[in-house]
N, CA and C atoms of all chains as a GROMACS GRO file, in nm:
protein
  591
    1MET      N    1   0.082  -0.120   0.000
    1MET     CA    2   0.000   0.000   0.000
    1MET      C    3   0.085   0.125   0.000
    2SER      N    4   0.194   0.124   0.075
    2SER     CA    5   0.278   0.243   0.076
    2SER      C    6   0.377   0.232  -0.038
    3THR      N    7   0.359   0.315  -0.140
    3THR     CA    8   0.445   0.304  -0.257
    3THR      C    9   0.574   0.382  -0.236
    4GLY      N   10   0.576   0.462  -0.131
    4GLY     CA   11   0.697   0.542  -0.108
    4GLY      C   12   0.697   0.668  -0.191
    5GLY      N   13   0.600   0.678  -0.283
    5GLY     CA   14   0.595   0.796  -0.368
    5GLY      C   15   0.566   0.921  -0.289
    6GLY      N   16   0.506   0.904  -0.170
    6GLY     CA   17   0.472   1.019  -0.087
    6GLY      C   18   0.581   1.056   0.010
    7GLY      N   19   0.701   1.006  -0.007
    7GLY     CA   20   0.810   1.043   0.083
    7GLY      C   21   0.812   0.954   0.206
    8SER      N   22   0.889   0.997   0.303
    8SER     CA   23   0.915   0.914   0.419
    8SER      C   24   0.883   0.990   0.548
    9LEU      N   25   0.821   0.921   0.642
    9LEU     CA   26   0.782   0.984   0.769
    9LEU      C   27   0.830   0.899   0.885
   10ALA      N   28   0.898   0.963   0.979
   10ALA     CA   29   0.938   0.894   1.101
   10ALA      C   30   0.863   0.957   1.218
   11ILE      N   31   0.806   0.875   1.302
   11ILE     CA   32   0.734   0.924   1.418
   11ILE      C   33   0.799   0.869   1.543
   12ILE      N   34   0.830   0.958   1.638
   12ILE     CA   35   0.887   0.914   1.765
   12ILE      C   36   0.778   0.926   1.872
   13VAL      N   37   0.754   0.820   1.943
   13VAL     CA   38   0.656   0.823   2.052
   13VAL      C   39   0.732   0.803   2.182
   14ARG      N   40   0.733   0.908   2.267
   14ARG     CA   41   0.813   0.896   2.389
   14ARG      C   42   0.726   0.898   2.515
   15SER      N   43   0.596   0.882   2.494
   15SER     CA   44   0.504   0.882   2.606
   15SER      C   45   0.403   0.770   2.588
   16ASP      N   46   0.352   0.718   2.697
   16ASP     CA   47   0.245   0.617   2.684
   16ASP      C   48   0.110   0.680   2.719
   17ASN      N   49   0.104   0.813   2.713
   17ASN     CA   50  -0.025   0.879   2.733
   17ASN      C   51  -0.107   0.868   2.606
   18PRO      N   52  -0.240   0.857   2.619
   18PRO     CA   53  -0.322   0.838   2.499
   18PRO      C   54  -0.308   0.950   2.397
   19GLU      N   55  -0.283   1.075   2.443
   19GLU     CA   56  -0.271   1.186   2.348
   19GLU      C   57  -0.144   1.178   2.266
   20SER      N   58  -0.052   1.090   2.306
   20SER     CA   59   0.068   1.066   2.225
   20SER      C   60   0.050   0.945   2.136
   21VAL      N   61  -0.003   0.839   2.195
   21VAL     CA   62  -0.008   0.711   2.125
   21VAL      C   63  -0.112   0.708   2.013
   22TYR      N   64  -0.232   0.755   2.041
   22TYR     CA   65  -0.337   0.747   1.938
   22TYR      C   66  -0.309   0.834   1.816
   23PRO      N   67  -0.282   0.964   1.834
   23PRO     CA   68  -0.253   1.044   1.714
   23PRO      C   69  -0.135   0.989   1.634
   24ALA      N   70  -0.033   0.940   1.705
   24ALA     CA   71   0.084   0.886   1.634
   24ALA      C   72   0.043   0.772   1.541
   25LEU      N   73  -0.036   0.680   1.594
   25LEU     CA   74  -0.074   0.562   1.515
   25LEU      C   75  -0.177   0.595   1.408
   26ILE      N   76  -0.266   0.690   1.437
   26ILE     CA   77  -0.366   0.727   1.337
   26ILE      C   78  -0.300   0.799   1.220
   27ILE      N   79  -0.210   0.891   1.252
   27ILE     CA   80  -0.139   0.960   1.144
   27ILE      C   81  -0.052   0.861   1.068
   28ALA      N   82   0.013   0.771   1.140
   28ALA     CA   83   0.099   0.672   1.075
   28ALA      C   84   0.020   0.588   0.976
   29SER      N   85  -0.093   0.534   1.020
   29SER     CA   86  -0.173   0.447   0.932
   29SER      C   87  -0.224   0.524   0.812
   30THR      N   88  -0.278   0.642   0.838
   30THR     CA   89  -0.337   0.720   0.730
   30THR      C   90  -0.229   0.759   0.628
   31ALA      N   91  -0.115   0.803   0.677
   31ALA     CA   92  -0.006   0.840   0.585
   31ALA      C   93   0.035   0.721   0.501
   32ALA      N   94   0.043   0.605   0.564
   32ALA     CA   95   0.084   0.484   0.492
   32ALA      C   96  -0.014   0.452   0.380
   33THR      N   97  -0.142   0.476   0.402
   33THR     CA   98  -0.239   0.448   0.296
   33THR      C   99  -0.234   0.553   0.186
   34MET      N  100  -0.161   0.661   0.211
   34MET     CA  101  -0.153   0.767   0.112
   34MET      C  102  -0.015   0.773   0.049
   35GLY      N  103   0.056   0.662   0.052
   35GLY     CA  104   0.181   0.652  -0.022
   35GLY      C  105   0.305   0.695   0.054
   36VAL      N  106   0.293   0.720   0.184
   36VAL     CA  107   0.410   0.760   0.262
   36VAL      C  108   0.470   0.636   0.327
   37LYS      N  109   0.603   0.629   0.329
   37LYS     CA  110   0.672   0.519   0.395
   37LYS      C  111   0.689   0.560   0.542
   38VAL      N  112   0.624   0.488   0.632
   38VAL     CA  113   0.618   0.532   0.772
   38VAL      C  114   0.686   0.435   0.868
   39GLU      N  115   0.766   0.490   0.957
   39GLU     CA  116   0.826   0.410   1.065
   39GLU      C  117   0.797   0.480   1.197
   40VAL      N  118   0.758   0.404   1.297
   40VAL     CA  119   0.728   0.461   1.428
   40VAL      C  120   0.824   0.403   1.531
   41PHE      N  121   0.888   0.493   1.605
   41PHE     CA  122   0.986   0.452   1.705
   41PHE      C  123   0.933   0.480   1.844
   42PHE      N  124   0.926   0.376   1.925
   42PHE     CA  125   0.877   0.391   2.062
   42PHE      C  126   0.996   0.394   2.156
   43THR      N  127   1.006   0.503   2.231
   43THR     CA  128   1.118   0.519   2.322
   43THR      C  129   1.069   0.570   2.458
   44PHE      N  130   1.150   0.554   2.560
   44PHE     CA  131   1.114   0.593   2.696
   44PHE      C  132   0.977   0.541   2.734
   45TRP      N  133   0.890   0.625   2.785
   45TRP     CA  134   0.761   0.571   2.831
   45TRP      C  135   0.680   0.517   2.714
   46GLY      N  136   0.708   0.564   2.595
   46GLY     CA  137   0.638   0.512   2.477
   46GLY      C  138   0.661   0.363   2.460
   47LEU      N  139   0.780   0.317   2.502
   47LEU     CA  140   0.812   0.175   2.488
   47LEU      C  141   0.716   0.088   2.567
   48LYS      N  142   0.656   0.144   2.671
   48LYS     CA  143   0.562   0.066   2.752
   48LYS      C  144   0.443   0.019   2.668
   49VAL      N  145   0.414   0.090   2.560
   49VAL     CA  146   0.305   0.048   2.471
   49VAL      C  147   0.336  -0.088   2.407
   50LEU      N  148   0.464  -0.112   2.381
   50LEU     CA  149   0.505  -0.233   2.312
   50LEU      C  150   0.529  -0.351   2.406
   51VAL      N  151   0.530  -0.323   2.535
   51VAL     CA  152   0.549  -0.430   2.632
   51VAL      C  153   0.416  -0.505   2.647
   52LYS      N  154   0.422  -0.636   2.660
   52LYS     CA  155   0.297  -0.714   2.673
   52LYS      C  156   0.215  -0.658   2.788
   53GLY      N  157   0.087  -0.632   2.762
   53GLY     CA  158   0.000  -0.572   2.863
   53GLY      C  159  -0.003  -0.421   2.856
   54GLY      N  160   0.090  -0.363   2.782
   54GLY     CA  161   0.100  -0.218   2.772
   54GLY      C  162  -0.019  -0.154   2.704
   55ILE      N  163  -0.071  -0.222   2.602
   55ILE     CA  164  -0.184  -0.169   2.526
   55ILE      C  165  -0.304  -0.148   2.618
   56GLU      N  166  -0.331  -0.246   2.702
   56GLU     CA  167  -0.446  -0.234   2.794
   56GLU      C  168  -0.427  -0.116   2.889
   57SER      N  169  -0.303  -0.096   2.928
   57SER     CA  170  -0.267   0.015   3.016
   57SER      C  171  -0.299   0.151   2.955
   58VAL      N  172  -0.263   0.165   2.830
   58VAL     CA  173  -0.288   0.292   2.761
   58VAL      C  174  -0.438   0.315   2.748
   59GLU      N  175  -0.511   0.208   2.714
   59GLU     CA  176  -0.657   0.219   2.700
   59GLU      C  177  -0.720   0.257   2.833
   60ARG      N  178  -0.666   0.205   2.942
   60ARG     CA  179  -0.719   0.238   3.075
   60ARG      C  180  -0.695   0.386   3.104
   61LYS      N  181  -0.577   0.435   3.071
   61LYS     CA  182  -0.546   0.577   3.093
   61LYS      C  183  -0.644   0.664   3.016
   62PHE      N  184  -0.675   0.621   2.894
   62PHE     CA  185  -0.767   0.697   2.808
   62PHE      C  186  -0.905   0.703   2.874
   63ARG      N  187  -0.953   0.586   2.915
   63ARG     CA  188  -1.086   0.580   2.978
   63ARG      C  189  -1.091   0.667   3.102
   64GLU      N  190  -0.987   0.661   3.182
   64GLU     CA  191  -0.984   0.739   3.307
   64GLU      C  192  -0.979   0.888   3.278
   65ALA      N  193  -0.901   0.926   3.177
   65ALA     CA  194  -0.887   1.068   3.146
   65ALA      C  195  -1.016   1.125   3.090
   66ILE      N  196  -1.086   1.043   3.011
   66ILE     CA  197  -1.212   1.090   2.951
   66ILE      C  198  -1.328   1.076   3.049
   67GLY      N  199  -1.316   0.985   3.142
   67GLY     CA  200  -1.423   0.962   3.238
   67GLY      C  201  -1.534   0.877   3.180
   68GLY      N  202  -1.497   0.780   3.097
   68GLY     CA  203  -1.598   0.694   3.036
   68GLY      C  204  -1.537   0.623   2.916
   69GLU      N  205  -1.623   0.560   2.835
   69GLU     CA  206  -1.573   0.492   2.716
   69GLU      C  207  -1.554   0.591   2.602
   70PRO      N  208  -1.436   0.598   2.545
   70PRO     CA  209  -1.416   0.688   2.432
   70PRO      C  210  -1.499   0.641   2.312
   71LYS      N  211  -1.566   0.733   2.246
   71LYS     CA  212  -1.650   0.694   2.132
   71LYS      C  213  -1.576   0.718   2.002
   72GLY      N  214  -1.602   0.631   1.905
   72GLY     CA  215  -1.549   0.658   1.771
   72GLY      C  216  -1.401   0.634   1.755
   73VAL      N  217  -1.339   0.570   1.854
   73VAL     CA  218  -1.196   0.542   1.845
   73VAL      C  219  -1.179   0.391   1.854
   74PRO      N  220  -1.107   0.332   1.760
   74PRO     CA  221  -1.092   0.187   1.764
   74PRO      C  222  -1.008   0.143   1.884
   75PRO      N  223  -1.022   0.018   1.926
   75PRO     CA  224  -0.934  -0.034   2.030
   75PRO      C  225  -0.789  -0.021   1.986
   76LEU      N  226  -0.699   0.003   2.078
   76LEU     CA  227  -0.559   0.028   2.044
   76LEU      C  228  -0.496  -0.091   1.971
   77SER      N  229  -0.532  -0.211   2.010
   77SER     CA  230  -0.476  -0.329   1.943
   77SER      C  231  -0.517  -0.330   1.796
   78MET      N  232  -0.639  -0.286   1.769
   78MET     CA  233  -0.688  -0.282   1.631
   78MET      C  234  -0.615  -0.171   1.554
   79LEU      N  235  -0.591  -0.061   1.621
   79LEU     CA  236  -0.520   0.050   1.558
   79LEU      C  237  -0.378   0.007   1.517
   80ILE      N  238  -0.312  -0.066   1.607
   80ILE     CA  239  -0.177  -0.114   1.579
   80ILE      C  240  -0.182  -0.213   1.462
   81ASP      N  241  -0.282  -0.300   1.465
   81ASP     CA  242  -0.297  -0.399   1.358
   81ASP      C  243  -0.321  -0.331   1.223
   82MET      N  244  -0.410  -0.229   1.222
   82MET     CA  245  -0.438  -0.156   1.098
   82MET      C  246  -0.314  -0.084   1.049
   83ALA      N  247  -0.237  -0.031   1.143
   83ALA     CA  248  -0.114   0.039   1.106
   83ALA      C  249  -0.019  -0.058   1.035
   84ARG      N  250   0.000  -0.174   1.094
   84ARG     CA  251   0.090  -0.272   1.034
   84ARG      C  252   0.039  -0.316   0.897
   85LYS      N  253  -0.092  -0.340   0.887
   85LYS     CA  254  -0.148  -0.385   0.759
   85LYS      C  255  -0.136  -0.277   0.653
   86SER      N  256  -0.129  -0.152   0.697
   86SER     CA  257  -0.113  -0.043   0.601
   86SER      C  258   0.033  -0.028   0.560
   87GLY      N  259   0.121  -0.102   0.626
   87GLY     CA  260   0.263  -0.096   0.589
   87GLY      C  261   0.350  -0.018   0.686
   88VAL      N  262   0.293   0.024   0.800
   88VAL     CA  263   0.373   0.097   0.899
   88VAL      C  264   0.467   0.000   0.969
   89GLU      N  265   0.591   0.042   0.987
   89GLU     CA  266   0.686  -0.041   1.062
   89GLU      C  267   0.706   0.017   1.201
   90ILE      N  268   0.711  -0.071   1.298
   90ILE     CA  269   0.720  -0.028   1.438
   90ILE      C  270   0.850  -0.076   1.499
   91TYR      N  271   0.919   0.014   1.568
   91TYR     CA  272   1.048  -0.018   1.626
   91TYR      C  273   1.054   0.015   1.775
   92ALA      N  274   1.136  -0.061   1.848
   92ALA     CA  275   1.157  -0.037   1.991
   92ALA      C  276   1.296   0.018   2.013
   93CYS      N  277   1.307   0.111   2.103
   93CYS     CA  278   1.435   0.177   2.132
   93CYS      C  279   1.522   0.090   2.223
   94SER      N  280   1.643   0.062   2.175
   94SER     CA  281   1.730  -0.028   2.251
   94SER      C  282   1.778   0.034   2.382
   95THR      N  283   1.803   0.164   2.382
   95THR     CA  284   1.848   0.229   2.505
   95THR      C  285   1.744   0.216   2.615
   96THR      N  286   1.618   0.237   2.577
   96THR     CA  287   1.511   0.225   2.676
   96THR      C  288   1.497   0.081   2.724
   97MET      N  289   1.515  -0.012   2.631
   97MET     CA  290   1.506  -0.154   2.670
   97MET      C  291   1.607  -0.182   2.780
   98GLN      N  292   1.728  -0.132   2.760
   98GLN     CA  293   1.833  -0.156   2.860
   98GLN      C  294   1.802  -0.085   2.990
   99ALA      N  295   1.761   0.042   2.980
   99ALA     CA  296   1.733   0.121   3.101
   99ALA      C  297   1.625   0.056   3.186
  100MET      N  298   1.524  -0.004   3.117
  100MET     CA  299   1.414  -0.067   3.190
  100MET      C  300   1.439  -0.215   3.212
  101ASP      N  301   1.558  -0.260   3.174
  101ASP     CA  302   1.597  -0.401   3.192
  101ASP      C  303   1.495  -0.496   3.128
  102LEU      N  304   1.464  -0.467   3.002
  102LEU     CA  305   1.365  -0.548   2.929
  102LEU      C  306   1.435  -0.637   2.827
  103LYS      N  307   1.387  -0.760   2.819
  103LYS     CA  308   1.439  -0.849   2.716
  103LYS      C  309   1.340  -0.850   2.600
  104GLU      N  310   1.385  -0.896   2.485
  104GLU     CA  311   1.302  -0.895   2.365
  104GLU      C  312   1.169  -0.967   2.385
  105ASP      N  313   1.170  -1.074   2.464
  105ASP     CA  314   1.044  -1.150   2.479
  105ASP      C  315   0.941  -1.078   2.566
  106ALA      N  316   0.980  -0.964   2.622
  106ALA     CA  317   0.883  -0.885   2.698
  106ALA      C  318   0.794  -0.802   2.606
  107LEU      N  319   0.837  -0.790   2.479
  107LEU     CA  320   0.764  -0.706   2.385
  107LEU      C  321   0.663  -0.787   2.304
  108ILE      N  322   0.562  -0.718   2.252
  108ILE     CA  323   0.471  -0.782   2.157
  108ILE      C  324   0.551  -0.811   2.031
  109GLU      N  325   0.500  -0.900   1.949
  109GLU     CA  326   0.577  -0.941   1.831
  109GLU      C  327   0.587  -0.833   1.724
  110GLY      N  328   0.691  -0.843   1.645
  110GLY     CA  329   0.702  -0.756   1.528
  110GLY      C  330   0.760  -0.620   1.554
  111CYS      N  331   0.838  -0.605   1.662
  111CYS     CA  332   0.900  -0.476   1.692
  111CYS      C  333   1.051  -0.491   1.701
  112PRO      N  334   1.119  -0.473   1.588
  112PRO     CA  335   1.265  -0.484   1.594
  112PRO      C  336   1.322  -0.379   1.688
  113ILE      N  337   1.434  -0.414   1.752
  113ILE     CA  338   1.497  -0.323   1.848
  113ILE      C  339   1.609  -0.251   1.777
  114VAL      N  340   1.605  -0.121   1.777
  114VAL     CA  341   1.707  -0.042   1.707
  114VAL      C  342   1.760   0.069   1.796
  115GLY      N  343   1.869   0.130   1.750
  115GLY     CA  344   1.929   0.239   1.826
  115GLY      C  345   1.926   0.369   1.748
  116ALA      N  346   1.986   0.471   1.807
  116ALA     CA  347   1.983   0.604   1.748
  116ALA      C  348   2.049   0.610   1.611
  117ALA      N  349   2.155   0.533   1.592
  117ALA     CA  350   2.227   0.540   1.463
  117ALA      C  351   2.137   0.498   1.348
  118THR      N  352   2.057   0.395   1.373
  118THR     CA  353   1.963   0.351   1.269
  118THR      C  354   1.866   0.463   1.236
  119PHE      N  355   1.816   0.526   1.342
  119PHE     CA  356   1.721   0.635   1.322
  119PHE      C  357   1.784   0.751   1.245
  120VAL      N  358   1.904   0.790   1.285
  120VAL     CA  359   1.970   0.902   1.219
  120VAL      C  360   1.997   0.870   1.072
  121HIS      N  361   2.046   0.750   1.047
  121HIS     CA  362   2.080   0.712   0.911
  121HIS      C  363   1.957   0.713   0.821
  122LYS      N  364   1.851   0.651   0.870
  122LYS     CA  365   1.731   0.638   0.786
  122LYS      C  366   1.659   0.770   0.770
  123HIS      N  367   1.651   0.846   0.878
  123HIS     CA  368   1.556   0.957   0.878
  123HIS      C  369   1.618   1.095   0.886
  124VAL      N  370   1.727   1.109   0.958
  124VAL     CA  371   1.787   1.242   0.965
  124VAL      C  372   1.870   1.262   0.839
  125SER      N  373   1.969   1.175   0.819
  125SER     CA  374   2.046   1.182   0.694
  125SER      C  375   1.957   1.150   0.576
  126GLY      N  376   1.864   1.061   0.599
  126GLY     CA  377   1.776   1.016   0.492
  126GLY      C  378   1.673   1.119   0.450
  127GLY      N  379   1.659   1.226   0.528
  127GLY     CA  380   1.570   1.335   0.485
  127GLY      C  381   1.422   1.313   0.508
  128SER      N  382   1.386   1.229   0.604
  128SER     CA  383   1.244   1.208   0.630
  128SER      C  384   1.184   1.328   0.702
  129ARG      N  385   1.052   1.334   0.695
  129ARG     CA  386   0.981   1.426   0.785
  129ARG      C  387   0.970   1.353   0.918
  130ILE      N  388   0.991   1.427   1.027
  130ILE     CA  389   0.991   1.363   1.159
  130ILE      C  390   0.889   1.430   1.251
  131LEU      N  391   0.805   1.347   1.312
  131LEU     CA  392   0.709   1.397   1.410
  131LEU      C  393   0.741   1.336   1.546
  132VAL      N  394   0.727   1.416   1.653
  132VAL     CA  395   0.752   1.363   1.786
  132VAL      C  396   0.626   1.377   1.871
  133PHE      N  397   0.582   1.266   1.927
  133PHE     CA  398   0.463   1.272   2.014
  133PHE      C  399   0.504   1.243   2.158
  134MET      N  400  -1.552   0.517   1.251
  134MET     CA  401  -1.465   0.584   1.347
  134MET      C  402  -1.329   0.609   1.284
  135CYS      N  403  -1.275   0.722   1.313
  135CYS     CA  404  -1.146   0.759   1.254
  135CYS      C  405  -1.040   0.660   1.299
  136PRO      N  406  -0.949   0.611   1.219
  136PRO     CA  407  -0.934   0.636   1.076
  136PRO      C  408  -0.992   0.526   0.989
  137TYR      N  409  -1.081   0.448   1.045
  137TYR     CA  410  -1.140   0.335   0.972
  137TYR      C  411  -1.180   0.361   0.828
  138PRO      N  412  -1.264   0.464   0.802
  138PRO     CA  413  -1.314   0.476   0.664
  138PRO      C  414  -1.202   0.487   0.561
  139ILE      N  415  -1.101   0.566   0.589
  139ILE     CA  416  -0.991   0.581   0.494
  139ILE      C  417  -0.910   0.453   0.485
  140ILE      N  418  -0.883   0.391   0.596
  140ILE     CA  419  -0.805   0.267   0.596
  140ILE      C  420  -0.881   0.158   0.519
  141LEU      N  421  -1.012   0.145   0.548
  141LEU     CA  422  -1.092   0.044   0.480
  141LEU      C  423  -1.099   0.073   0.331
  142LEU      N  424  -1.110   0.201   0.296
  142LEU     CA  425  -1.113   0.240   0.155
  142LEU      C  426  -0.983   0.195   0.087
  143SER      N  427  -0.871   0.220   0.152
  143SER     CA  428  -0.742   0.180   0.095
  143SER      C  429  -0.732   0.030   0.073
  144PHE      N  430  -0.777  -0.046   0.171
  144PHE     CA  431  -0.773  -0.192   0.156
  144PHE      C  432  -0.869  -0.236   0.045
  145SER      N  433  -0.989  -0.177   0.042
  145SER     CA  434  -1.089  -0.216  -0.058
  145SER      C  435  -1.042  -0.188  -0.200
  146ILE      N  436  -0.982  -0.072  -0.218
  146ILE     CA  437  -0.934  -0.034  -0.351
  146ILE      C  438  -0.833  -0.136  -0.402
  147LYS      N  439  -0.750  -0.186  -0.312
  147LYS     CA  440  -0.649  -0.284  -0.354
  147LYS      C  441  -0.713  -0.417  -0.394
  148ASN      N  442  -0.834  -0.442  -0.344
  148ASN     CA  443  -0.899  -0.570  -0.370
  148ASN      C  444  -0.988  -0.572  -0.492
  149VAL      N  445  -0.996  -0.460  -0.563
  149VAL     CA  446  -1.074  -0.459  -0.687
  149VAL      C  447  -0.980  -0.438  -0.804
  150ASN      N  448  -1.032  -0.460  -0.925
  150ASN     CA  449  -0.948  -0.440  -1.044
  150ASN      C  450  -0.941  -0.292  -1.079
  151VAL      N  451  -0.838  -0.258  -1.153
  151VAL     CA  452  -0.827  -0.120  -1.202
  151VAL      C  453  -0.950  -0.093  -1.288
  152GLY      N  454  -1.013   0.020  -1.262
  152GLY     CA  455  -1.134   0.054  -1.336
  152GLY      C  456  -1.261   0.026  -1.258
  153ASP      N  457  -1.249  -0.063  -1.158
  153ASP     CA  458  -1.367  -0.094  -1.076
  153ASP      C  459  -1.396   0.018  -0.978
  154VAL      N  460  -1.518   0.014  -0.926
  154VAL     CA  461  -1.562   0.120  -0.835
  154VAL      C  462  -1.593   0.064  -0.697
  155VAL      N  463  -1.549   0.135  -0.594
  155VAL     CA  464  -1.576   0.096  -0.455
  155VAL      C  465  -1.671   0.198  -0.394
  156GLU      N  466  -1.769   0.149  -0.317
  156GLU     CA  467  -1.860   0.240  -0.246
  156GLU      C  468  -1.828   0.234  -0.097
  157ILE      N  469  -1.806   0.351  -0.039
  157ILE     CA  470  -1.780   0.356   0.106
  157ILE      C  471  -1.883   0.447   0.171
  158LYS      N  472  -1.940   0.397   0.282
  158LYS     CA  473  -2.032   0.480   0.360
  158LYS      C  474  -1.969   0.505   0.496
  159ALA      N  475  -1.974   0.629   0.541
  159ALA     CA  476  -1.912   0.659   0.670
  159ALA      C  477  -1.996   0.760   0.747
  160THR      N  478  -1.993   0.749   0.879
  160THR     CA  479  -2.060   0.849   0.962
  160THR      C  480  -1.957   0.944   1.023
  161ASP      N  481  -1.830   0.915   1.004
  161ASP     CA  482  -1.724   1.002   1.056
  161ASP      C  483  -1.726   1.132   0.976
  162PRO      N  484  -1.755   1.245   1.041
  162PRO     CA  485  -1.768   1.371   0.967
  162PRO      C  486  -1.641   1.414   0.895
  163ALA      N  487  -1.526   1.366   0.943
  163ALA     CA  488  -1.399   1.401   0.878
  163ALA      C  489  -1.385   1.337   0.741
  164PHE      N  490  -1.460   1.230   0.718
  164PHE     CA  491  -1.441   1.153   0.596
  164PHE      C  492  -1.465   1.236   0.470
  165GLU      N  493  -1.558   1.330   0.479
  165GLU     CA  494  -1.593   1.411   0.362
  165GLU      C  495  -1.470   1.484   0.306
  166ARG      N  496  -1.388   1.541   0.397
  166ARG     CA  497  -1.267   1.611   0.352
  166ARG      C  498  -1.152   1.513   0.331
  167ASP      N  499  -1.144   1.415   0.423
  167ASP     CA  500  -1.032   1.320   0.417
  167ASP      C  501  -1.029   1.244   0.286
  168VAL      N  502  -1.147   1.207   0.233
  168VAL     CA  503  -1.148   1.126   0.112
  168VAL      C  504  -1.094   1.208  -0.005
  169VAL      N  505  -1.118   1.337  -0.004
  169VAL     CA  506  -1.066   1.425  -0.109
  169VAL      C  507  -0.913   1.430  -0.102
  170SER      N  508  -0.860   1.444   0.021
  170SER     CA  509  -0.714   1.445   0.039
  170SER      C  510  -0.655   1.312  -0.002
  171TRP      N  511  -0.721   1.205   0.039
  171TRP     CA  512  -0.671   1.072   0.009
  171TRP      C  513  -0.667   1.049  -0.141
  172ALA      N  514  -0.774   1.089  -0.210
  172ALA     CA  515  -0.780   1.069  -0.355
  172ALA      C  516  -0.672   1.151  -0.425
  173SER      N  517  -0.650   1.272  -0.375
  173SER     CA  518  -0.548   1.359  -0.432
  173SER      C  519  -0.410   1.296  -0.421
  174GLU      N  520  -0.381   1.230  -0.311
  174GLU     CA  521  -0.250   1.166  -0.290
  174GLU      C  522  -0.236   1.036  -0.368
  175THR      N  523  -0.344   0.958  -0.372
  175THR     CA  524  -0.332   0.824  -0.429
  175THR      C  525  -0.364   0.821  -0.578
  176GLY      N  526  -0.429   0.927  -0.627
  176GLY     CA  527  -0.460   0.933  -0.769
  176GLY      C  528  -0.590   0.864  -0.809
  177HIS      N  529  -0.658   0.802  -0.714
  177HIS     CA  530  -0.785   0.739  -0.748
  177HIS      C  531  -0.893   0.844  -0.764
  178GLU      N  532  -0.999   0.807  -0.835
  178GLU     CA  533  -1.097   0.908  -0.876
  178GLU      C  534  -1.225   0.903  -0.795
  179ILE      N  535  -1.266   1.017  -0.744
  179ILE     CA  536  -1.394   1.024  -0.673
  179ILE      C  537  -1.503   1.047  -0.777
  180LEU      N  538  -1.591   0.950  -0.795
  180LEU     CA  539  -1.698   0.966  -0.892
  180LEU      C  540  -1.816   1.042  -0.833
  181GLU      N  541  -1.842   1.012  -0.704
  181GLU     CA  542  -1.952   1.079  -0.634
  181GLU      C  543  -1.917   1.094  -0.488
  182LEU      N  544  -1.963   1.204  -0.430
  182LEU     CA  545  -1.942   1.223  -0.287
  182LEU      C  546  -2.065   1.294  -0.234
  183ASN      N  547  -2.147   1.223  -0.159
  183ASN     CA  548  -2.272   1.279  -0.110
  183ASN      C  549  -2.285   1.269   0.040
  184LYS      N  550  -2.347   1.371   0.099
  184LYS     CA  551  -2.371   1.367   0.242
  184LYS      C  552  -2.519   1.389   0.268
  185SER      N  553  -2.583   1.296   0.341
  185SER     CA  554  -2.721   1.318   0.380
  185SER      C  555  -2.735   1.280   0.526
  186ASN      N  556  -2.802   1.365   0.602
  186ASN     CA  557  -2.806   1.346   0.748
  186ASN      C  558  -2.666   1.331   0.800
  187GLU      N  559  -2.633   1.219   0.858
  187GLU     CA  560  -2.498   1.205   0.913
  187GLU      C  561  -2.416   1.103   0.837
  188GLU      N  562  -2.468   1.060   0.720
  188GLU     CA  563  -2.394   0.959   0.645
  188GLU      C  564  -2.331   1.017   0.519
  189ILE      N  565  -2.206   0.985   0.500
  189ILE     CA  566  -2.135   1.028   0.380
  189ILE      C  567  -2.114   0.905   0.293
  190VAL      N  568  -2.150   0.918   0.166
  190VAL     CA  569  -2.131   0.807   0.074
  190VAL      C  570  -2.038   0.850  -0.038
  191ALA      N  571  -1.936   0.770  -0.063
  191ALA     CA  572  -1.841   0.804  -0.169
  191ALA      C  573  -1.827   0.686  -0.265
  192LEU      N  574  -1.821   0.720  -0.394
  192LEU     CA  575  -1.792   0.620  -0.497
  192LEU      C  576  -1.655   0.652  -0.553
  193ILE      N  577  -1.566   0.555  -0.540
  193ILE     CA  578  -1.426   0.579  -0.581
  193ILE      C  579  -1.387   0.478  -0.688
  194ARG      N  580  -1.330   0.527  -0.797
  194ARG     CA  581  -1.281   0.435  -0.900
  194ARG      C  582  -1.132   0.412  -0.884
  195ARG      N  583  -1.093   0.285  -0.890
  195ARG     CA  584  -0.950   0.253  -0.885
  195ARG      C  585  -0.887   0.289  -1.020
  196VAL      N  586  -0.788   0.375  -1.014
  196VAL     CA  587  -0.727   0.427  -1.136
  196VAL      C  588  -0.599   0.353  -1.174
  197ARG      N  589  -0.529   0.302  -1.073
  197ARG     CA  590  -0.401   0.235  -1.103
  197ARG      C  591  -0.378   0.118  -1.009
   0.00000   0.00000   0.00000
């Protein structure tokens, strides 16, 4: 679906608050369906989204912040699934993994662990548009 | 619900032949503008775009 004709977008998610996680994934998925090559990097508290059980945590924060069931927003697991199906690639930050003493099997599947050099090479030197949530 | 209509449209378009038409109905008010942006980026053609009450109906032809 992402032909790459629309350029390249890197999104950094450094929080596990719903106002960071949802917009990041919605923009990621939508951009991917519009020809943009999208990669999302989860670092610091954002990495908690990728830890098993993390998705439920973010959804709970959302419900508590809104004071009820959010309407018109898909479940986070579905959002992540749609993002992947649209061609979005998701990455976990290695520095955060070490800082939080996390091993690869603590993460949900399909999240390669990368470091800053990969990010700089692909997106800074590579000339991507970069969004930080 | 956002971003379902656009995502579903993208998947549906891929599942039809070039030249075929997909019909999408959405209650998400953003869809009316979003589909125009999406079509502009992807090159597919909006044949019809109608809004009645709270439902937006779009007919999109797969161009490539």
